[in-house]
C-alpha positions as CSV (number, residue, x, y, z in Angstrom):
1,M,0.0,0.1,0.1
2,D,1.8,3.4,-0.8
3,C,0.9,6.3,1.1
4,A,-1.6,7.9,-0.9
5,T,-3.6,5.1,-0.2
6,F,-3.2,4.7,2.9
7,G,-3.7,8.2,3.0
8,R,-7.4,8.3,1.6
9,F,-7.6,4.9,3.8
10,A,-7.1,6.3,7.2
11,L,-8.9,9.4,6.6
12,G,-11.9,7.6,5.4
13,W,-12.2,5.7,8.4
14,A,-11.4,8.6,10.4
15,T,-14.5,10.6,9.1
16,L,-16.4,7.4,9.9
17,V,-15.7,7.2,13.5
18,L,-16.2,11.2,13.9
19,L,-20.0,10.7,12.5
20,L,-20.5,7.8,14.5
21,L,-19.1,9.7,17.3
22,G,-21.3,12.7,16.9
23,G,-24.5,10.3,15.9
24,C,-24.3,12.3,12.5
25,T,-25.7,10.8,9.5
26,P,-24.3,11.8,5.8
27,P,-26.9,12.8,3.7
28,E,-26.6,10.7,0.7
29,D,-27.2,7.9,3.7
30,K,-30.2,10.0,5.5
31,P,-33.0,7.3,6.0
32,F,-36.6,7.9,5.6
33,P,-38.3,8.6,9.3
34,D,-41.1,6.2,10.9
35,H,-44.3,9.4,10.8
36,T,-46.1,6.6,13.0
37,I,-43.9,6.2,15.8
38,G,-45.3,6.5,19.3
39,F,-49.2,5.6,17.8
40,S,-51.6,5.0,20.6
41,E,-52.1,0.8,21.3
42,P,-56.4,0.3,20.6
43,K,-57.4,-1.2,24.0
44,P,-61.2,-2.3,23.3
45,D,-63.6,-1.8,26.0
46,R,-67.0,-4.0,26.2
47,G,-68.9,-1.2,25.1
48,Y,-66.6,-0.3,21.6
49,A,-66.3,-4.5,21.7
50,L,-69.9,-4.9,21.0
51,Y,-70.4,-1.8,18.9
52,V,-68.1,-4.3,16.4
53,E,-70.1,-6.8,16.9
54,A,-73.4,-5.3,16.3
55,A,-71.5,-4.1,12.5
56,K,-70.7,-7.3,12.2
57,A,-74.1,-9.0,12.7
58,A,-75.6,-6.3,10.3
59,E,-72.9,-7.2,7.5
60,Q,-74.1,-11.2,8.7
61,D,-77.8,-10.5,8.5
62,I,-78.0,-8.4,5.4
63,Q,-75.3,-9.0,3.6
64,K,-74.8,-8.2,0.0
65,Q,-77.6,-5.5,0.5
66,I,-75.5,-3.9,3.6
67,T,-73.8,-1.6,0.3
68,R,-77.2,-0.3,-1.2
69,T,-77.9,3.5,-1.6
70,I,-81.5,2.9,-3.0
71,W,-84.3,1.0,-1.1
72,T,-87.1,-0.5,-2.8
73,P,-90.4,-0.8,-0.2
74,G,-89.7,-5.1,-0.1
75,Q,-86.4,-4.3,0.7
76,K,-86.4,-1.7,3.0
77,D,-88.7,-4.4,4.9
78,Y,-86.3,-6.5,4.8
79,A,-83.8,-4.3,6.3
80,L,-86.1,-3.9,9.1
81,Q,-86.8,-7.0,9.8
82,H,-83.0,-8.6,9.9
83,G,-81.1,-5.7,11.3
84,Q,-83.0,-6.8,14.6
85,R,-80.5,-8.3,16.1
86,A,-78.0,-6.3,15.6
87,L,-79.4,-3.2,16.7
88,E,-80.3,-5.5,20.4
89,I,-76.2,-5.9,20.4
90,L,-76.4,-2.0,19.6
91,R,-78.1,-1.1,22.4
92,S,-76.5,-3.5,25.1
93,A,-73.2,-1.6,24.3
94,Q,-74.7,1.4,25.1
95,S,-75.7,0.2,28.4
96,G,-72.7,1.6,29.5
97,P,-69.4,3.6,28.7
98,V,-68.4,3.3,25.3
99,T,-64.7,4.4,24.8
100,Y,-63.3,3.8,21.2
101,S,-60.5,2.1,20.1
102,F,-58.8,3.8,17.3
103,A,-56.7,2.5,14.9
104,P,-55.9,4.5,11.3
105,S,-56.1,3.2,8.1
106,V,-54.9,4.6,5.2
107,P,-56.3,7.1,2.7
108,G,-59.2,5.0,0.0
109,A,-59.4,1.4,2.7
110,V,-63.0,-0.1,3.7
111,R,-63.5,0.5,7.7
112,E,-65.2,-2.4,8.3
113,P,-67.5,-1.3,11.0
114,V,-68.7,1.6,9.0
115,R,-70.8,0.1,6.8
116,G,-72.9,-1.6,9.2
117,W,-72.9,1.3,11.2
118,R,-74.3,3.2,8.6
119,F,-76.8,0.1,7.8
120,L,-77.6,0.6,11.6
121,G,-78.3,4.4,11.3
122,R,-80.4,4.0,8.6
123,V,-82.9,1.4,9.9
124,L,-82.7,3.8,13.0
125,C,-84.5,6.9,11.1
126,W,-87.0,4.3,9.2
127,R,-88.4,3.0,12.3
128,I,-89.0,6.2,13.7
129,E,-90.5,7.2,10.3
130,E,-92.5,4.6,10.8
131,A,-94.3,5.4,14.1
132,E,-97.5,6.2,14.5
133,T,-99.5,4.8,17.5
134,A,-98.6,6.1,21.3
135,E,-96.8,2.5,21.7
136,S,-94.8,3.0,18.4
137,L,-93.5,6.8,19.6
138,A,-92.4,5.3,22.6
139,K,-90.1,3.0,20.6
140,A,-89.6,6.2,18.6
141,T,-88.3,7.8,20.9
142,N,-85.6,5.0,22.2
143,D,-84.6,4.5,18.7
144,F,-83.6,8.2,18.5
145,M,-81.6,7.8,21.8
146,I,-79.6,5.3,20.0
147,A,-78.6,7.1,17.3
148,A,-78.3,10.1,19.4
149,R,-75.8,8.5,21.4
150,M,-74.1,7.1,18.5
151,G,-73.4,10.4,17.7
152,A,-71.4,10.6,20.8
153,D,-69.6,7.5,20.9
154,L,-67.7,7.5,17.9
155,A,-66.7,11.2,17.6
156,G,-64.4,8.8,20.1
157,G,-62.6,8.0,16.5
158,D,-61.2,10.3,14.0
159,A,-62.8,12.9,12.1
160,Q,-64.2,10.4,9.5
161,S,-65.7,8.2,12.0
162,A,-67.0,11.3,13.5
163,G,-68.8,13.0,10.5
164,L,-70.6,9.2,10.6
165,G,-71.7,9.0,13.8
166,F,-73.1,13.1,13.6
167,E,-74.8,12.0,10.0
168,I,-76.6,9.0,11.6
169,A,-77.9,11.3,14.7
170,L,-78.8,14.3,12.9
171,E,-80.8,11.7,9.9
172,A,-82.9,10.2,12.9
173,A,-84.1,13.7,14.1
174,K,-85.4,14.7,11.1
175,P,-88.3,12.4,11.4
176,F,-87.9,12.3,15.2
177,W,-88.8,16.0,16.0
178,K,-91.8,16.0,13.8
179,R,-93.7,13.8,16.4
180,F,-93.1,16.3,19.3
181,S,-96.6,17.4,18.2
182,D,-97.6,14.1,18.9
183,M,-95.9,13.3,22.0
184,P,-97.3,13.0,25.3
185,N,-95.5,15.2,28.3
186,S,-94.0,12.4,29.5
187,E,-92.5,11.1,26.5
188,L,-91.0,14.6,26.0
189,N,-89.8,15.2,29.0
190,R,-87.9,11.6,28.9
191,V,-86.4,12.9,25.4
192,Y,-85.1,15.7,27.5
193,T,-83.6,13.6,30.0
194,G,-82.4,11.3,27.3
195,L,-80.7,13.2,25.2
196,S,-78.9,15.8,27.9
197,A,-77.5,12.4,29.2
198,A,-76.6,11.1,25.5
199,L,-74.9,14.7,25.1
200,Q,-72.6,14.2,27.9
201,T,-70.9,10.8,26.2
202,L,-69.6,13.2,23.7
203,P,-65.8,13.5,23.8
204,A,-63.7,16.7,23.9
205,A,-62.6,17.4,20.4
206,G,-59.4,17.1,21.5
207,V,-60.0,13.4,21.6
208,T,-61.1,13.8,17.9
209,L,-58.4,15.6,16.7
210,R,-55.7,13.3,18.5
211,N,-56.8,10.3,16.7
212,E,-57.3,13.0,13.4
213,R,-53.7,13.5,13.8
214,E,-52.6,9.3,13.8
215,T,-54.5,9.3,10.5
216,M,-53.3,12.3,8.6
217,L,-49.4,10.9,9.8
218,R,-50.7,7.1,8.8
219,A,-51.4,9.2,5.0
220,V,-48.0,10.6,5.0
221,Q,-46.5,7.3,5.8
222,W,-48.8,5.4,2.9
223,V,-48.0,7.7,0.6
224,Q,-43.7,7.4,1.3
225,S,-43.6,4.0,1.7
226,L,-46.0,3.7,-2.4
227,Y,-43.2,6.4,-3.2
228,L,-40.5,4.1,-2.7
229,T,-41.9,1.0,-4.3
230,G,-42.4,3.3,-7.0
231,D,-46.7,2.6,-7.0
232,F,-47.6,5.6,-7.8
233,D,-51.1,4.0,-9.0
234,Q,-52.4,3.3,-5.5
235,I,-51.9,7.3,-4.8
236,R,-53.9,8.5,-8.2
237,K,-56.1,5.3,-7.3
238,A,-57.1,6.7,-3.9
239,L,-56.8,10.5,-4.5
240,G,-57.6,11.2,-8.0
241,D,-56.1,13.2,-10.9
242,Y,-55.7,16.1,-8.6
243,V,-52.7,14.9,-7.2
244,E,-51.1,14.5,-10.7
245,P,-49.0,16.9,-10.9
246,T,-47.3,16.1,-7.5
247,I,-47.0,12.4,-8.0
248,K,-44.8,13.9,-11.7
249,F,-42.9,15.5,-9.4
250,M,-42.1,12.7,-7.0
251,K,-41.5,10.5,-10.1
252,E,-38.8,13.2,-10.9
253,M,-37.6,13.4,-7.2
254,K,-36.4,10.0,-7.3
255,D,-33.2,10.8,-9.1
256,E,-32.6,13.5,-6.6
257,P,-30.0,13.1,-3.7
258,R,-31.7,10.9,-0.6
259,A,-31.7,13.9,1.9
260,K,-33.9,16.2,-0.8
261,Q,-36.2,12.9,-1.1
262,V,-36.4,12.7,2.5
263,S,-36.2,16.2,3.4
264,F,-40.2,15.9,1.0
265,F,-41.9,13.9,3.5
266,E,-40.3,15.3,6.5
267,G,-41.8,18.5,5.3
268,L,-45.5,16.9,4.4
269,A,-45.5,15.3,7.8
270,Q,-44.7,18.7,9.7
271,E,-47.8,20.2,7.6
272,A,-50.1,17.4,9.5
273,E,-48.6,18.8,12.3
274,Q,-49.0,22.2,11.9
275,T,-52.7,21.6,10.8
276,V,-53.1,19.7,13.9
277,R,-52.3,22.7,16.0
278,N,-54.9,25.2,14.0
279,H,-57.4,22.6,14.5
280,V,-57.1,22.3,18.0
281,A,-56.4,25.9,18.4
282,L,-60.0,26.3,16.7
283,A,-61.3,24.2,18.8
284,A,-60.0,26.0,22.0
285,A,-61.6,29.2,20.5
286,G,-65.1,27.6,19.9
287,A,-66.9,28.0,16.7
288,N,-67.9,31.4,17.8
289,R,-64.6,32.8,17.3
290,W,-63.5,31.1,14.5
291,E,-60.4,32.6,12.3
292,E,-59.0,31.8,9.2
293,P,-55.4,30.1,10.0
294,E,-52.7,32.1,8.0
295,E,-52.1,31.0,4.4
296,L,-48.5,28.5,4.7
297,T,-46.0,30.2,2.5
298,G,-43.1,29.3,0.6
299,E,-42.2,26.3,-1.5
300,R,-44.4,23.5,-0.8
301,P,-44.7,21.2,-3.5
302,W,-46.4,18.2,-1.5
303,K,-49.4,20.9,-1.0
304,R,-51.8,18.8,-3.6
305,L,-51.3,16.3,-1.1
306,A,-52.0,18.4,1.8
307,S,-55.1,19.7,1.1
308,S,-56.4,16.2,0.0
309,L,-55.7,14.6,3.5
310,F,-55.4,17.2,6.4
311,Q,-59.3,18.3,5.6
312,G,-61.0,15.9,7.8
313,G,-59.8,18.3,11.2
314,Q,-62.1,21.3,10.0
315,A,-64.9,18.9,8.3
316,F,-64.6,17.6,11.8
317,L,-64.8,21.2,13.7
318,E,-68.0,21.9,11.4
319,Q,-70.4,19.0,11.8
320,R,-69.3,18.5,15.3
321,A,-71.1,22.5,15.8
322,I,-73.8,22.0,13.9
323,F,-74.8,18.8,16.1
324,E,-73.9,19.9,18.9
325,T,-76.2,23.2,18.0
326,E,-79.2,20.9,16.6
327,M,-79.1,18.5,19.4
328,R,-79.3,21.0,22.4
329,L,-81.7,22.7,20.7
330,L,-84.1,19.5,20.2
331,A,-83.6,18.7,24.2
332,L,-84.7,22.2,24.8
333,D,-87.3,22.5,22.8
334,A,-88.6,18.8,24.5
335,A,-88.7,20.4,28.1
336,L,-90.1,23.7,27.0
337,L,-93.0,22.1,24.8
338,A,-94.0,20.2,27.9
339,T,-94.0,23.0,30.3
340,A,-95.9,25.0,28.1
341,R,-98.7,22.9,27.6
342,Q,-99.0,21.5,31.3
343,E,-98.5,25.2,32.5
344,G,-100.2,26.8,29.5
345,K,-97.4,29.4,29.1
346,A,-93.8,29.1,28.0
347,P,-91.2,29.4,30.9
348,A,-89.8,32.7,30.8
349,D,-86.1,32.3,30.3
350,L,-83.7,29.4,30.0
351,L,-82.2,29.7,33.0
352,K,-83.0,26.8,34.6
353,F,-81.5,24.4,32.0
354,P,-77.6,23.7,32.1
355,K,-75.5,26.3,31.1
356,W,-73.9,23.7,28.6
357,L,-76.9,23.0,27.3
358,R,-78.5,26.4,26.7
359,T,-75.1,27.4,25.1
360,D,-75.7,28.2,21.2
361,P,-72.2,27.6,20.1
362,Y,-71.8,30.0,17.8
363,S,-72.3,32.5,19.4
364,G,-71.1,31.9,22.9
365,R,-74.5,32.8,24.6
366,D,-77.6,31.3,25.3
367,F,-79.9,30.3,22.2
368,V,-82.1,33.1,21.1
369,Y,-85.3,32.4,23.0
370,V,-88.7,34.2,23.0
371,P,-91.3,33.3,24.9
372,Q,-94.9,33.9,23.3
373,G,-97.7,32.6,25.7
374,G,-98.4,29.8,25.1
375,T,-95.5,29.3,22.4
376,Y,-92.0,30.5,21.9
377,K,-89.1,30.9,19.5
378,L,-85.8,29.4,20.0
379,Y,-83.6,29.3,17.7
380,G,-79.2,29.6,17.2
381,V,-77.3,32.3,15.1
382,G,-75.5,29.5,12.8
383,P,-72.2,29.9,11.2
384,D,-72.3,33.0,10.4
385,G,-72.9,34.4,13.5
386,K,-75.7,37.1,13.0
387,E,-79.2,36.6,14.7
388,D,-81.8,37.2,11.9
389,G,-84.3,36.7,13.7
390,G,-85.0,32.9,12.8
391,D,-85.0,33.4,9.3
392,S,-81.6,33.3,7.0
393,S,-78.6,31.1,8.1
394,D,-80.1,31.3,11.5
395,I,-80.7,26.8,13.2
396,T,-84.3,26.8,13.7
397,L,-86.3,24.0,15.9
398,G,-87.5,21.2,13.1
399,R,-90.6,20.6,13.8
């Protein structure tokens, strides 16, 4: 070995030792990060296990019709008949506390319990619509309480599961609210008591947003894994043509130094974290004080991925505000209507009700309430935060 060769050999070893001692990694060897480190481990309790069992029972009993979106009268009758077992399991699940056992899924994946839960929500709505006699109205109250509780319990997952729960509850509320005029006071009081209790099981918004963070970072990991294997078709299939320019960029990025490739996914993950922080801040402020977050600036070659994958939290906050508004109004309306009937006049104000229940999420103040002898007006100001006398964008009673 000549002196020059020995010198290069020694220099190489010296560099390696320095890197090891210093904890550094050469840029060209920088590893792609694991964005899922620290995710929570699912630990299903009895209530959630029964929720999943109810969804599976619905799948088994209704079979291929579980995916149907249009139902003939005969198919609806079949669904009502064959959904009984699953509904009983769901009712049993709600006899105690339910803690959603969350695990994030990748974009485009079918979430197995979702089909069963959506079907059960549909069945509950149909049963309420068919209620006519006093006995069936009492059963309709039971069915609505199941739907309302689903709205609260499914909010223990991420934005998608919460949205499903809110949708189920709000759809069931439409036909149920219209039956108030047919209900005796005892039934209206039961609605108030039961719905108030169900709403108090609604997890804090931060629970859903924490899970949505895992969904977003799982999506980042999914894109990164498909990038490394070159399977861009899966990305295109799940996210559509909108991300085609980003796919083109990622293909060209394959020829760039590894450090630049890694920084792309680090940037995408950092934007996910910033998005979550923005949503947590909005949740803390309340719907009445929402402000648009500052627009992100600088070079963001991943922005189309971000806009496709990181919108769930904002949608969740908007859906939750609507859910809370309508459910609170429904509970208050039940109690007010029963009192107005019994006493011949509406209560003078809402002060006898719990502060949280009479608060309009969109104003941060009590709902607008105007007693008018034996009747009353009760409404929320809606997303624009402006009181329009019960018109325009105000959220009014559903009967």
